[in-house]
N, C-alpha and C positions, 0 to 999 in steps of 0.2 A: 524614561526608565533607565536605571543605572546600568553601567557596563557589567557589573558583577551579576546583576539579575538576568541580563541578556545572556551572559555566558552560562549561567545555571540552567536557564530555559533551553538553550541549545544543547547542553549536555544531556538533559533529561530526554529531549527529543531524539538525540542520537542513540541513547540507550534503547528507546522504543524501536527505532529502526533496525538496530543490530539484533535485537531479541528475536524478531520475526514471529510468525504464528506457530503455536505449538499444535501438533497434530495428535489427536487421541488415537488409540488403537483401532477404534471402529470407524475412523474417517476413511471415506472412499479414496482410493489412490489411483484412480484412472487419470490419464493424462489431462483430461478436461477438468476434473475436480481439482487437481493440483494447480492448474493455471487459474482456476476461479478463486481458490484460496489465496494464492500469491497475489492475485489482482486485488482482492479485497484488502489484504494487508497493505499493499502499496497505496490504495485509495485512502485508507485510514491514516497512514503515516503522512501522506501528502496533504491531507486535510489538516492534520495537526501542525505540520510545518507552516502551512498558510496561516493558520490561526496565530501561531507564535510570531510569524513575520508581521502580521497585522498589529499584534500587541507591541512589538518592538520597533515598528516602522522600518523593518528590514526588507527592502525591495527584493534583494537577491534570494532571501529565504522564502518570500511569498512566491516568487517565480519558480523556485525549485519545488515547492509544495504543489503548485498548480501543475507543473510538468509530471511530477510523480503520480499525482492523482489521475491525470489523463492516461499515463502508462498503465496504471492499475485498471482503469476502465477498459482499455484495449486488451489487457491480459484476460480479463473476465470474459470479454466477447470471444476471444480466441478459445478459451476453455469451453464455452457454450458450443462453438462450432465443432470442436473436437468431439464433444459428447454427441452432437447431432450426427456426425459421420459414423461414430462408433455404433450408435443406435441403429442407423440405417444398415450398416454392415451385419448387425446381429439378426436382422429380420430375414 
């Protein structure tokens, strides 16, 4: 793959990462929901980075994507735990 194409793919990916998820007005904003949404965004961007890393044979980008995806999964679990605590306190 050409250097120009690799740079373009990385630029597009960075744009996705910086944009982040857009929250609608009716999106729940509990601490758990926010963590779950951020985690989902990190998982998605991490998966995209891994995909681009695979296409471009960029080991560093693949590793970065794998790490970001794992952080996203952990963030989602943290959000679920926060929701469970909040629900238990509400009872």
